[in-house]
LUMSE-64920 format. One record per residue: x, y, z of N, C-alpha, C, O, CB in turn; residue in three letters. Coordinates in steps of 0.1 Angstrom, whole numbers, plus 5000, padded with zeros to 4 digits. Atoms other than C-alpha are relative to their C-alpha. Glycine has a CB too. Layout:
<rs>
XYZXYZXYZXYZXYZALA...
</rs>
This chain:
<rs>
501249924995276410011479499049835001499349734994499350144985UNK500650084996273709751494498849994992497950074993499950025010UNK501149995010271409641466499049895004499449795009500649964984UNK501150094992267509491477499549974989499850064981499050075012UNK501050025012265009321446498950005008498749915016500049864990UNK501550024994261709401459498349964986498250024975499750195010UNK500850054999258609241450498850134998498550185009500149915012UNK501049905003255909511436498549904997498349784996500650094986UNK501150075001252309471433499449914992498449854994499550055001UNK500650155006252109261403500649875001500449784993500050014985UNK499750144996253908981422498149924997498149824990500750005021UNK500750094999250308851423499449944984498449864982499050055010UNK500449985018250008861380501249914997501549904986500050194990UNK499150085009253108621379499849865011500749785011501850094999UNK500350084995251508371403499549884991498649914983499350045008UNK499950034990251708071405501749984999502349885004498949895004UNK498050024995255808081404500350105010501050065019501450054986UNK499849964986255808331429499049935014498750015023499750164999UNK500750044989253808121455501549955006501849945018498749894998UNK498650114993257307931459501450104999502550055003500449814987UNK499149885006259608241449499950104998498950134992500449994992UNK500449865005260308601447500250034985500849964977500950105008UNK499350015014260208761415500849994991500749994979500150034998UNK499249965003263308801414501449864992502549864986500150105013UNK499050115005264308411411498849964984498749844983500449835015UNK500650015014262208391378500549964994501450044994499850074995UNK499749935007263308311353499649984986498749914981501150005003UNK500950035011263308391317501450064989501950174991498250095001UNK498849955010266108411287500949845004500649725003501150205006UNK498650074995269608241300499649995017499249885022501750124995UNK500050004990269308341336498850075007498150155001501050035002UNK500849904998267008471360500250115007501450155009499149955006UNK500049865003266008801369501050065010501450175011498550075001UNK499649984985267608781402502150004993502950084995499249825015UNK498650005011271008691380500550064993501750044991500149954993UNK499749935009271108921355500350165010501250235007498750004988UNK500149884993270709221381501849995005502750075004498550005015UNK498449984991274109081401500749984990501949994993500649895013UNK498649975010276109041364500350195001501350265004499549954978UNK499749925004275209361357500750105014501850155011499050034993UNK499449994989275909491393501350005005502050095011499549945005UNK498650034994278809331400499949985016500850035022501150124996UNK500350034985277409221439498949904998498249874988499550135009UNK501350034994275109041456498650034999498450114990500150015009UNK501349944995271609101465499349935009499649815012499150034990UNK500950084988269109011491498450064993498350154985500650075020UNK501349975007264909031484499250045013499249995025499249874990UNK501049934993262309231500498549934992498249954980500250204998UNK500950075006259008981495499249915014499449905026500849904989UNK500950074991256708791511500349925014500949815013499449934993UNK499950044985256708711552500649884997501849904995498749985010UNK500050145002256808311544500949964993501549864995499149964995UNK498550025009259508331519501650055005502750045001499850094987UNK498849894992261908541542501249885006502449905007499250105018UNK498850084998263808251551501049954994502149944999499849935004UNK499650035011264908121522500750144991501750164984498749934994UNK499349885012265308451506500150115008499250195007499250044985UNK500449904991266208671531500850154999501950174995500149945012UNK499949844999266309051536501450055006501450055018498950065010UNK498649904997270109231540499750125001499350174990501250014989UNK500049825000269809591549501050095006500950135017498850065008UNK499249924999272409801550499750145006498550175005500550004990UNK500249804998272610221564499550074990498650154992501550095001UNK500749905017272110351524499749854996500549764998501550134985UNK500150075006270510101506499450054984499150164981499549935007UNK500449975014269310081467498849904998499249784996501349984988UNK501050105004265909891460499750064989499550174985498949975009UNK500049975012265509771428498649934996498549835002501349954993UNK501450084998261509651418500849904986501449944976498050114996UNK499350115002262809301409499049944981499349864971499949875018UNK500850035012259809281381500450084986499650084977498650045003UNK498949935008262409501357500749954996501749955004500650085004UNK498850045008264609341332501750105001501950224997499350014985UNK498949894999267909511336500750014984500749924976501249965012UNK499250035008270109641309501250155006500950225016499249994984UNK499049914993273209911314499650105001499650175011501250004996UNK500749815002271710251303499049985014498850105018498650054979UNK501150004989269110151335500849995010500650065020498949894999UNK499450034986271710021357500950125006501050165017501149875000UNK499749894996273710341350499450105010499850165020500050044991UNK500749874986271010591366499649945007498850015013498850104999UNK500450094985270310321393501250025010501150085021499949804997UNK498649954994274210341404500150125003500750145014501250004991UNK500049884997273710751401499050055011499050175015499850054989UNK500949894989271010791428500550035010501249965017498849945006UNK499749964985271610981456499050005010497850025006500650135000UNK501050014986269810951493499350034993499650084982500050085013UNK501150004998266210961492499650044986498550094985499750075010UNK500349995012266210991454499349914996499649825004500750014993UNK500650135009264010721432500150054984500350164979498249965004UNK499949995019264010631392498749945001498349845008501449904989UNK501150035003260910631379499549984987500250034978499650075005UNK500049995014259110561348498149994999497549885001501249864992UNK501649995000255010661346499650055011499650175015499349884998UNK501049984987253010591377500649915011500249925023498349964998UNK499250054987255610341397501549974997502049974986499449885006UNK498849974994259010311411501049914989500449814985500149955016UNK499050095004262110151393500950005012500949895018500650054986UNK499250044990264310191418500250125010500150235004501349954995UNK499749954992265210371450500850045008500849925012499749975003UNK499349974995267710501471499850045018499850165021500350074992UNK500349994988267110471511500649935011501449845010499049975000UNK499550124988267610381548499749945007500249905017500650015008UNK501150004995264610311554499349854987499049854975499450195001UNK500150135012263609921538498649975008498549965020501649845000UNK501550054993259709821545498949984986499050054976499350135013UNK501250025006256509671528498650025004498149965014500049914997UNK501349974995253109841527499149854998499649754993499250144992UNK501150145005249809571524499950014987499649894984498349995007UNK500350035014249409591490501049934993500949904981499950114993UNK498450085009252909421484501150134994502150114988499549884983UNK499049895010254409791470501050015014500649995025499150194992UNK499249964992257509901487499550125008498550175003501250014994UNK500349884993257210201514501850055000502949995002499149965017UNK498949985003259810451507499650175009498550215012500449974982UNK499749904997261010791521500650094988501550184990500849975011UNK499449905010261710951487499750164997498750184990499849934989UNK500149855003261811341484500450074985500450194982500850055010UNK499749965018262911361445499649864991500249754992501950044996UNK500250105011261411141419501250034984501550154983497950014996UNK499349975012263711141385499249934993498649844998501449984999UNK500250085008262511011355501049934988501949974981499150074997UNK498850105008264210721336500250064983499250104979499449814999UNK499549965012265810821300500249844989500349844976501550085004UNK499750124999266210421300499149984991498250054993500149945012UNK501050125004264110171273500049895011501049895019500349934986UNK499650124991263709851294498249924994497249964987500450035022UNK501150094999261309571296499350005015499950065024500649874996UNK500349994986259209521329498849875000497949904993499650165006UNK500550105002257509191333498649995008498849985020500949915002UNK501149974993253809221345498949874998497849855003499550154996UNK501250165000252208861334500349904998501449904992499049964990UNK499550085002252608551335500849934987501849864984499449965004UNK499450115011252508451301501450104992502250044984498449944985UNK498949945002255108731293501449945002502349994996499950115007UNK499050075002257908501302500349894989501549844989500149975011UNK499850025011257708331274499450064989499549984980499749905000UNK499749905006256908621252500950055000501550044989499650075001UNK498949945001259608801262501749855001502749885006499850115015UNK498950104997262208471262500550054986501550124988499549825002UNK499049975015263508541224501050135004502250135004498950064984UNK498849874997264908891234500649975010501850015010499650155003UNK499249954990265808821266501349815000502349795006498750065020UNK498750095006267908491252501150064992502350014992499649884991UNK499049885010269908721230500850095009502050115006498950124990UNK499749864990270409011259501149925005502349955003498650065014UNK499650104990271508691283501449934992502549924997498749885003UNK499050065005273708531259501450124992502450094986499249904990UNK499049905005275608841247500850055015501950095016499050134990UNK499449964985276108931287501149885003502249925007498649995014UNK499350124995277708561293501049994993502249974997499349885000UNK498450045012280008521263501050114997502150084992499549964982UNK499249915004281508861259501150005007501250005019499550125000UNK498550044995285208821259500849895005502049895009500150065008UNK499850125000285008451262499949944992498949974986499549965006UNK500150165005285608131243499549924998499849835006500249945001UNK501050164999283407861234500649904999501549894990499149974989UNK499150125010284707501234499449984990498450034986500349875004UNK500350015011284607361207499149874996499349765000501150014994UNK501050084997281707181196500849834988501749844980498250104994UNK499450065004282206831181499650014981498850084975499849875009UNK500649945015282306791143499549894995499949864984501050064988UNK500850115003280006471141498750105001497650045001500149845011UNK501149915000277406791142500050064987500950074980500150105011UNK500449885013275807011114499550125005498350125008498849944988UNK500349904991275907351130500050104987500750114977501150035014UNK499649875017274907681103499850105016499250085027498050044977UNK500049904990275608001123501049965009500549995020498750035005UNK499150064987278407841147500350155006500250175018501649894994UNK499349884988279708201158498950045010499250115020500550174991UNK501049984990276408221176499749905010498949905019498950044994UNK500450114984276607901197500949965010501849885006499749854997UNK498950004993278707891227499549875010498449855016500450175007UNK500250114990279307561246501450005014502549965013500149854990UNK500050064989280107561283501249895000500949804992498549955002UNK499050094992283507341297498849875003497749905008500750095018UNK500650064993282107001303498649904989498249794989499750125012UNK501549975007279007011280500549904984501549914978499650244996UNK499850105007278506691254498850044988497650064991500049875010UNK500649965015277006761218500449904992501649914989500450144994UNK499750065010276906481194499049954990497949924993500749915005UNK500950045007275306381164498950084996498050014991499649905006UNK501450004997272406621164500650174985501550194978499350035024UNK500349885014271606961139499650135008498550145013498549954986UNK500349864996271907311151499950104988500750114979501050055010UNK500149865007270807601134500250155006499250225007498749994997UNK499549874996272307911146499750135000499850215009500750014998UNK500349885014271408171120498750045005498450155000499849924980UNK501549954995267708211137500250085016499450155021498949855002UNK500049914985269108341172501349885008501649775005497950005012UNK499350084999271608211191500349865015500049885026500850084998UNK499750164993272707821210501050005013502249975013500849904989UNK498450024989274407851249499449935004498249935004500850105013UNK499850164993275207491264500550055010501550125010500949884993UNK499650024987275607481298501049915006501249795003499149995005UNK499450114996277907341316499849855007499049815016500550055005UNK501150184993277706941322498949984987498749864985498750045021UNK501349995002274607011298500149854987501149794987499350174995UNK499650075009274206751268498849994993497749994998500749895003UNK500850015008272506711236500149884991500549874980500050114995UNK500550155010271606351227500550034985500950134979498049974999UNK499850005012272006221194498750004992497849934997500949904996UNK500950015004269706281170499450124999498650144990499549925004UNK501249875000268006621180500750114988501750114981499950115018UNK500349885005267306921163499650175007498650195014499049954993UNK500449884990267507321178500250074987501050074978500950055015UNK499749855005266907611162499850095011498950065019498950064987UNK499749874994267707911181499250114999498950154988501150034994UNK499149974990267308111198499749855016498649815021499750195004UNK500550134989267607811227501350075012502350155010500349774992UNK499350024990269207781264500249905005499249835002499950055007UNK500050114992270307491285500950055008502050095004500249874994UNK499449994990271307551318501449855002501849764994498650025010UNK499150144996274107311339499349924998498249945001500549975012UNK500550144995273206951338499349994991499449874986499149995013UNK501150015006270507021315500349854989501349804984499750154994UNK499650165011269906681291498850044986497650074989499349775013UNK500750035016268206691253499749804998500549724993501750074985UNK499950145004266906331252500349964984500450054976498749945005UNK499650015015267706161218498950074989498050144992500149844997UNK501449905013265406321184499550115009498350095009498149894994UNK500649914991264506571205499550144991500550194986501150035013UNK500249885010263006881185499650115008498650125015498949984988UNK500349874989263307211200500350124991501550164989501050015016UNK500149865006262107551180500550105008500450075020498650024998UNK499849874987263107881200498950095001498150054992501150104997UNK498849994992262808091216499949955018499650015028500450164999UNK500250094986263207771245501250015010502350025006499949864996UNK499050044993265007751275499749915009498649885012500650095005UNK499850144996266007461295500850065018502050095017501349884985UNK499349974992267107561329500649885009500249775007499450095004UNK498950084996269607371351499249855006498349835014500950085012UNK500450144992269307001359498149934991497349844995499850065023UNK501150045005266206971334500349894988501449874982499350134996UNK499950165011265606641309499150064992498250124998499549825007UNK501649985014263006721275500049884992501349874991500150164985UNK500650055014262306511251498950034993498250114999499849904999UNK501150005014259906501221499950174991500750214983498249955008UNK500049885008258806831206499650115011498850105020499049984987UNK500749914992258907171222500450144990501450144983500550005018UNK499949915005258507531207499450165009498250195008499549964989UNK499649874991259007871230499449965009498149965008499650154996UNK500250064992258907691259500950075009501850115003500049884998UNK499050004990260707791294499949925012498949955019500050125004UNK499450084989261807551320500850035013502050025013500749944995UNK498949894991262707731353501349875001502449894996499150065019UNK498650095002265107401360499249855010498049845014501950095010UNK500550094990265107071380498749905000498249835009499850085008UNK501350075008262106931356500249914992501349904986499250084993UNK500050095009261206661335499149974992498149924996500249935003UNK501050045014259606611299500949924992501549974982499350144990UNK499150045001261606351295499849884984500749804979500449955015UNK500850075013259306171262499450054994498750154997499449925001UNK501049915011257706231233498950075005498850065017499349914990UNK500749864997255006521234500050074996501150084993500150065005UNK500049805003254406891223499550065011498550045017498950074986UNK500049894988254807151246500450104992501550104986500949975014UNK499749955007254407471231499950165006499350155016499349954989UNK500549874992254107901243499849995015498850035021498750054994UNK500450054987254807761276500950005014502149995015499849874997UNK498649974988256407811312499549895007498449865011500250185012UNK500350134983256707521337501149985014502349945015500049794993UNK498849954991258407571368500849875005501049774998499450095015UNK498850104996260907351392499149895001497949914998500950025015UNK500050134995260506991401498749954997497949875003500449995014UNK501150085008257906911377500349864993501549834989499450094988UNK499650085010257306581359498850014989497650024992500249865006UNK501050045014255406551323500249874999501449844997500350084985UNK499950075002254506211319500149954986499550024979499449995007UNK500150055014255006011284499050034994497950044998500049884999UNK501149925009253306161255498950125007497850135002499049894992UNK500449944996252106411276499450184991500150284992500949975010UNK500049915014250506681247499350165007498350165015498849904984UNK501149874993249307081257500050094988501050144984500550095015UNK500149935013248107261227499950175006499550225017498449944991UNK499849864999248707621221499250074995499150194999501050044995UNK500649935005246307731200498649974997498649864991500650034991UNK501250055002242507701197499749994987500450054979499150065005UNK499750065011240907531169499450164992499950204981499349834998UNK500449855006238907891161500950124998500550224993499150065010UNK498949905002242008081160499950095011501050155013499950064987UNK500349904987240608301191501450055009502550005008499049915012UNK499149954988242608481218499649955007498549965011500250115004UNK499850054986243708291246499550055013499650175012501249995002UNK500650004991242108311276500849945010500949825007498949974998UNK499650024991244008261309499449975013498250005012500650085000UNK500749964987242908231346501250095010502350055013499549855008UNK499749924993243808501367499849975011498749925015499750094997UNK500350034983244708471407499850125005499450135017501149935010UNK500649884998244208861405498550025003497850065012500350064991UNK501849985003240508871392499449845004498249825006499550064979UNK501050124994239508541402499549934989498749844993498850055008UNK500850045012238408451365501049994984502250014984498750134999UNK499050015007239808391331499950154989498950204984500049844992UNK499949885008241208691312500549984990500949864988500550105005UNK499550025011242508761279501949984998502650035007499450124993UNK498849985002245808721269500950124987502150154985500249865000UNK499549995013246208861238500549924993500850004984500750084999UNK499350065002247908621225498749894991497549864994501049975013UNK500850095006246708391201500749825000500149724998499850084985UNK499750084990249108131212500749995012501650065015500349954995UNK499249994986250108021247499449835003498449774998499450165014UNK500450144995249707681262499849945013498749925018500949934996UNK500350054988250707541295500550105011501550175006500749855001UNK499249954995251607721323500049905020499149905027499650174998UNK500050074990252707501355500650005014501850025013500349934996UNK499749894993253407601388501449855008501449735006498350115011UNK498950094996256607441407499549855005498249845006500850075011UNK500750144992256007041422499249974995498449925004499450015013UNK501350035001253106961400501149874989502249864985498650144993UNK499550125009253406641379498349974994497250004999500849835011UNK501150085007250906461352500549864998501649815001499750064987UNK499750125005250706141341500249934987501050004981499249965004UNK499950005011250805961309499050034992498050034999500449914997UNK500349975010249306051277499050105007497950105002499649894991UNK500849864997247706351295499950104991500950114983500550075011UNK500049945012246206621272499550125011498750115020499149944985UNK500249884992246306981287499350084988499750064976501650065007UNK500649945010243807221267500750154995501950144998498750015005UNK499549895003244907571255499550095010498450125014499750044987UNK500049884986246007831285499249925004498049915003499550165000UNK501250044986245407611311501350055012502450095007499249765003UNK499849984993246707681341500549905015499549895023499250074998UNK499950094989248007441371500950085010501850165007500649844996UNK499549934987248907551405501449885006501949775003498450025013UNK498650074989251807421430499549885008498849885018500650115014UNK500250104990252007061439498649944996497949885005500150085016UNK500850075005249306941417500249884997501549874998499750054993UNK499750125005249206571404498949954995498049905002500649905009UNK501250015006246906551374500449894993501549864990499350114993UNK499750135006246006221355498849974992497950054993500349895011UNK501350045006243206041334500350044985501350084980498650085007UNK500049955017242206091297498750114999498050135009499649834987UNK500849885006239906381276501350125008502350115015497850005008UNK499549864997241106721281500150055014499250015022499250084993UNK499949974988242106881312499150115000498650184991501450015005UNK500549824997240607171327500550135000501750114999499750025011UNK499349895007241707491320500550095016500950215014498850084987UNK499749974987242607581356500349895012499249835013499050105002UNK499450064994244107371381500350035012501550065012500649974994UNK499849924986244107481417501349915003501549804998498549995014UNK498850064994247507401437499449895013498549915020501150135005UNK500850064990247207091458498649914996497849865004499550115007UNK500950095008244906901438500349854996501549824995499850084987UNK499850165001244906541432498949944985498050014984499349925018UNK500650015014243206381396499650044991500550104984499549984999UNK500049985013241506451367498950054992498250134998500249904996UNK502049975010238206491337499249965013498350035018499349834983UNK501150044991236806271364499350105013498150105016500649865006UNK500350064992237106411393501450135007502350154999499849834998UNK499149984989239406621422499949995015498950025022500450104997UNK499850004986240506571454500550075007500750154998500349925004UNK499049944991242706751481501449924999501549815005499450005014UNK499050094999246206631475500950025014501750115016500950014987UNK499149924980247506601519501150075000502050054992500849875012UNK498549885001250106851523500949905006502149925003499950185012UNK499050084993251906561544500649874988501749824989499149935016UNK499450025012251906351508500850044993501849994989499550004994UNK499249905007253006651493501349995001502049984991499850115004UNK499250014996255906641513500749875000502049864997499850055008UNK499150135003256806301512500449984987501349904983499449885004UNK499450065016257006281474500850165000502050135000498349954983UNK498749915002259106641472501349965007502449995002499850155005UNK498850034992261406501498500749914990501749964985499849925015UNK499650105010262006171472500750074991501850044986499049934995UNK499649955013262206401446501750114999502450144990498650104995UNK498849944999265006601460501349895007502549915007499650135010UNK499250084999266706311471501149964990502349934991499449935003UNK499550105006267206161440501050144992501950124984498949894991UNK498749935005269206501431501350055011502250135010499550144994UNK499150024987271106421466499650165010500150195020502049994993UNK500349914992269406731478499449995013499249875017499550064995UNK500850024991267706781509498550095000498350204996500950035012UNK501449854998263906951515499949985016499549905024497849954991UNK499950014985264607041547498650085005497550084999501550085006UNK501149974990262307221574499450144992498250164990500850045018UNK500349875009262707591552499049954989497950014989501550054993UNK500550045012261407391518498649975006497750025000500949884991UNK501050004996258607261541498550095004497350075001500449975005UNK500349934999257607531555499250114988498150164990500950005007UNK500149945012257207721523498849914993497849964988501550014992UNK501150065010255007461506498850015011497750075008500449814993UNK501049994987253107421540499150134999497850134999500950015014UNK500549885002252407811537498950004984497750044984501450124999UNK500249965011251507811502498549875000497449924996501550014989UNK501450114994248507461510499450105005498350135000500149865014UNK501549924990246907721533499350084995498150094996500350095011UNK500349915005247108001510499149954990498150034990501150084996UNK500950015005245207841486498849915001498049864993500650004992UNK501350054994242807701503498750024990498249924986499750085014UNK501349945010239807901481500149994989499150024983499650145000UNK499650025012241407811449499149855000498449834990501950004999UNK500350135002240207441456498549985007498249875011501149915006UNK501249964999236807571464499249984984498149944981500150135006UNK500849935012236007671429499949884992499449884981500850144990UNK
</rs>
């Protein structure tokens, strides 16, 4: 069967991350949503998403297809129900579609799938659906545990060096090539996964659940509270508490970040700090791209949401519940605004537009450091986001 992961209308609630990727490529837990589905399904998937993302994330359509809502996180019972769908049947929950089988693939102008479904079947499975950007860190504990079981089942961990102090060693899994020396790891509070060729330097203190992707690095003396995820090629220092880094981003020096999500290709300068609790202990409000205003999250703890390619200078202070868009460059003393639009340059004293040509030049250099090419496809996506976010820079 041909499986396609589609963006539903909640995609806008997951901005700024879905400016530069389909919902399926959001990382939560150890894996991206796509990687989770592909492990359960045992095959590759393609994507039904925004037209400007199609070249990088192409749709593969066949005579018979099963389309799956990418904002839903898989489990075995749900996968079994989806695999049993017959042509023109849909699996649903309440007022939305989980998956459907169809020979026709399309998207209407609201961002929802168009179907020729003639029969809806109500699911019996319990599952998690990602509806809001702050749920990426809120659900991260459960998803690290789920992914840990999925990835490590029937496998044996590499041996951890005896220079370390470990508690709950049965909940620690180390891939080949990973280096861990002279650190403290407490996996009794949750599993700890250390990816291929990742490194935990001397003096780190890690409290699970915790996950590191391939070639990720914890700098010396880093303090990590769960549930925290470092995507591949991420480099982190200082103090973290319940943070998800998608990958290829750096927070290499001291400073605190908690209850936050950081996209790809970001860099946080030395001693960057992000508040995650208001002095009044009130509910944190967060910028909504849907409502174009600040909305309640229902959370007391909520820190920094930062889109791909954004940067901040040394000693930057982010207020509780701050949203930074794509390719913003933030610097200067004092607490920054709670919403910093994409492609803005500046700080407390004011912002100007970050020229798209300059942004592309910087992104090209950043990719080159990883021996990657910021090709025409990547440039076109960034240029599309620049145009799409014009009205945000007028606020």
